[in-house]
C-alpha positions in Angstrom: 0.0 0.0 0.0 1.3 3.4 -0.9 2.0 5.8 1.9 1.8 9.6 1.8 2.9 12.6 3.7 1.4 16.1 3.8 3.7 19.1 3.2 4.2 20.4 6.7 4.6 24.0 7.9 5.7 25.0 11.4 4.3 28.2 12.7 6.2 29.9 15.6 4.0 32.6 16.9 1.9 34.2 19.6 -1.7 33.4 20.7 -4.9 35.2 19.7 -8.0 34.3 21.6 -10.2 36.1 19.1 -9.0 33.7 16.4 -8.1 36.2 13.7 -4.3 36.7 14.1 -1.3 34.9 15.5 -1.0 31.2 15.6 -4.7 30.7 15.0 -4.5 32.6 11.7 -1.4 30.6 10.8 -3.1 27.3 11.4 -6.2 28.3 9.4 -4.1 29.6 6.5 -1.8 26.6 6.3 -4.8 24.3 6.5 -6.8 26.2 3.9 -3.9 25.9 1.5 -3.7 22.1 1.8 -0.7 21.8 4.1 -0.3 20.3 7.6 0.2 22.8 10.3 2.3 22.3 13.4 2.9 25.1 15.9 5.1 26.5 18.7 3.6 29.1 21.0 5.9 32.0 21.9 3.6 34.2 24.0 0.1 34.5 25.4 -1.2 38.0 24.4 -4.6 38.9 25.8 -6.3 40.5 22.8 -9.4 40.7 20.7 -10.4 42.5 17.6 -10.0 45.8 19.4 -6.4 45.5 20.4 -3.8 43.9 22.7 -4.5 44.3 26.4 -1.6 42.4 28.0 1.1 39.9 27.1 1.9 37.0 29.4 5.3 35.4 28.8 6.1 31.7 28.2 9.4 30.3 29.6 12.2 30.6 27.0 13.1 26.9 27.6 9.6 25.9 26.7 9.9 27.5 23.3 13.1 25.7 22.3 11.7 22.5 23.7 8.6 22.9 21.6 10.6 23.5 18.4 12.8 20.5 18.9 9.9 18.2 19.7 8.2 19.1 16.5 11.4 19.0 14.4 12.4 15.6 15.8 9.0 14.1 14.7 7.4 16.1 11.9 10.1 17.9 9.9 8.5 20.9 8.2 9.1 21.9 4.6 8.9 25.6 5.7 8.8 27.6 8.9 6.9 30.8 9.6 8.0 33.0 12.5 5.7 35.6 13.9 5.6 37.3 17.3 8.9 37.2 19.2 8.7 39.7 22.0 11.9 39.5 24.1 15.6 39.4 23.3 16.0 36.1 25.2 13.3 34.5 23.1 15.0 35.7 19.9 18.3 34.2 21.0 16.7 30.8 21.9 14.8 30.5 18.6 17.8 31.5 16.6 20.1 29.0 18.3 17.6 26.2 17.9 16.8 26.9 14.2 20.4 27.1 13.2 20.4 23.3 13.6 17.9 23.1 10.7 19.4 25.5 8.1 18.0 23.7 5.1 14.4 24.7 6.0 13.3 28.0 4.5 12.1 30.6 7.0 9.4 33.3 6.5 9.8 35.9 9.2 7.0 38.3 9.9 8.6 40.9 12.2 5.6 41.6 14.3 6.2 44.9 15.9 3.0 46.9 15.4 -0.5 45.4 15.5 -3.2 46.3 12.9 -4.8 48.3 15.7 -1.7 50.5 15.8 -0.4 49.1 19.2 3.4 48.8 19.4 4.1 45.2 20.6 7.9 45.1 21.4 10.6 47.3 22.8 13.8 48.5 21.2 16.1 45.9 22.7 14.0 43.2 21.1 14.1 45.0 17.8 17.9 45.1 18.1 18.0 41.3 18.8 15.7 40.6 15.8 18.0 42.6 13.5 21.2 40.9 14.8 20.0 37.3 15.0 16.8 36.5 13.2 17.1 38.7 10.1 20.2 36.9 8.8 18.7 33.4 9.0 15.4 34.3 7.4 14.7 33.4 3.8 12.4 36.4 3.5 11.0 39.0 5.9 7.6 40.6 5.5 7.3 43.9 7.3 4.5 46.3 6.9 5.3 50.0 6.4 5.3 50.8 10.1 7.6 47.9 10.8 9.9 48.8 7.9 10.0 52.3 9.4 11.2 50.9 12.7 13.8 48.6 11.1 15.2 51.2 8.7 14.9 54.1 11.3 13.1 56.4 8.9 9.7 57.4 7.8 8.1 55.0 5.3 5.0 56.3 3.6 5.7 56.3 -0.1 7.0 53.8 -2.7 10.2 55.8 -2.9 10.6 55.6 0.9 9.9 51.9 0.7 12.8 51.5 -1.8 15.1 53.5 0.4 14.1 51.5 3.5 14.9 48.3 1.6 18.5 49.4 1.1 18.9 50.2 4.8 17.3 46.9 5.9 19.5 45.0 3.4 22.5 46.3 5.2 21.2 44.8 8.4 21.5 41.3 6.8 18.2 40.4 5.3 18.4 38.1 2.2 15.0 39.2 0.7 12.2 41.4 1.8 8.5 41.8 1.0 7.6 45.3 2.0 3.8 45.3 2.4 1.9 48.3 1.2 -1.4 47.7 2.9 -1.3 50.9 4.9 -1.2 53.1 1.8 -4.2 55.4 1.4 -4.4 55.2 -2.4 -7.1 53.4 -4.4 -4.5 50.8 -5.3 -1.9 49.4 -2.9 1.5 48.4 -4.0 3.8 45.9 -2.2 7.4 45.6 -3.2 9.3 42.3 -3.2 13.1 42.5 -3.3 14.5 39.1 -4.1 17.9 37.7 -3.1 19.5 39.3 -6.2 18.0 42.7 -5.1 15.6 42.7 -8.1 12.4 44.6 -7.3 9.0 43.0 -8.1 5.9 45.2 -7.7 2.5 43.7 -6.8 -0.5 46.0 -7.2 -4.1 45.3 -6.1 -7.2 47.4 -5.6 -7.6 48.6 -2.0 -10.5 46.9 -0.3 -12.5 49.2 2.0 -13.0 47.3 5.2 -12.0 47.1 8.8 -11.7 43.3 8.6 -7.9 43.1 8.2 -7.0 41.7 11.7 -4.3 39.2 11.2 -3.6 40.0 7.6 0.2 40.0 8.1 0.2 36.7 10.0 -1.9 35.2 7.2 0.4 36.5 4.4 3.6 35.1 6.0 2.0 31.7 6.7 0.6 31.6 3.2 4.1 32.2 1.7 5.4 29.5 3.9 2.7 27.1 2.8 3.4 27.7 -0.9 7.1 27.2 -0.2 6.3 23.9 1.4 4.4 23.0 -1.8 7.6 23.4 -3.8 6.9 26.9 -5.2 9.8 29.2 -5.9 10.2 32.2 -3.5 8.8 34.6 -6.1 5.9 32.3 -6.8 5.2 31.9 -3.1 5.2 35.6 -2.5 2.9 36.2 -5.5 0.4 33.4 -4.6 0.5 34.4 -1.0 -0.6 37.9 -1.7 -3.4 36.8 -4.0 -4.6 34.5 -1.2 -4.7 37.3 1.3 -6.4 39.7 -1.1 -9.2 37.2 -1.8 -9.5 36.3 1.9 -9.9 40.0 2.8 -12.4 40.5 0.0 -14.4 37.5 1.0 -14.7 38.6 4.6 -15.0 42.4 4.1 -18.7 42.6 5.0 -18.7 40.1 7.9 -19.2 41.3 11.5 -16.9 39.5 13.9 -16.2 41.5 17.0 -16.4 45.2 17.7 -13.0 46.2 16.2 -10.9 45.1 13.2 -12.5 41.8 12.2 -10.6 38.8 10.7 -10.2 37.6 7.1 -12.1 34.8 5.6 -9.4 32.2 5.6 -11.6 29.5 4.1 -13.0 31.2 1.1 -11.8 28.4 -1.1 -10.1 25.7 1.0 -8.0 23.0 -0.7 -7.9 19.3 0.2 -4.8 18.2 2.1 -2.0 17.7 -0.4 -0.6 14.2 -0.5 3.0 13.6 -1.5 3.8 10.0 -2.2 6.6 8.7 0.1 9.5 6.7 -1.3 
C-alpha cells in the first residue's frame, strides 16, 4: 500500500484568543492551503479585535523544547516565525533553528498590531535585527515595521525602496515590503529578491475594517506555498493573492467590535498528498 505525507509548515507565533491573528491565523491559513500545520507558542497575548490588552510570557526553555519536539518528529518543509517579543526568546529561537538551516524561514517581524499598538521594545528589535534577520529566507514587514527597522519614515513607494537598502545592510536576504497601509485606491507591495531585483505587486484597495491578522496570514501563506515546492517569487505572488481574496471574501462580515478577521476558508484546498518513497 502506498504511503503519503502532507507538506508540513511549522508556525512559531503568539496566541490570539479572538481567532483572527497569531498562531490561529497561521493554522487556518496553512490548513486552507492544503498543508499540515504544526505550531510553537511563543507568548500569550490577551487580545481581541479591538487590540492587545496584555502579554503573558512563556518560559524561554519551553519555546526551544517545543521547536525541537516538532522538528524531531514532523520535519517541516517551511517555517513561519511571527511574534517574538523578548531578546531572550529571539536568541533561543535562533540558536535552535540554526540546527535546521535547510528549511526556509518566512519571518514576519511583528512589531505593530493592525490596531496600531506597538508590541515590542527597542532591545527586542535590536535582537531581531542581529539574530533572526540573517537566518530568514524572506521577511515581511508592513510600512510601520519597515520604518522601525530602517529608522526612517516609510509612507511612499520611494521611501519603501530607500528603506529596503537600509534593511538589506542589516543582513536580510530578501524582503517583501507590504503596502497595505497606503491610502491610495490601489496598494503596491514591493518584493526585493535575493538578487535585489524589485518586483511590484498591485491590487485594488478593499475598503473594510476586517484586516485583523492579515500580516500573519500572508507570511504563513508564503510558507505554505514554499512547502508545496513553489519558488520564493511564486510563493510571494500566490500568498498575496490568497490574502487579497481572503480580505475581499470577509469584508462585510461582522466578527467582534473592532478590526475583524479575514475569511481564511473562502476556497479551501484538500490536504495535499505527497507520495513517500
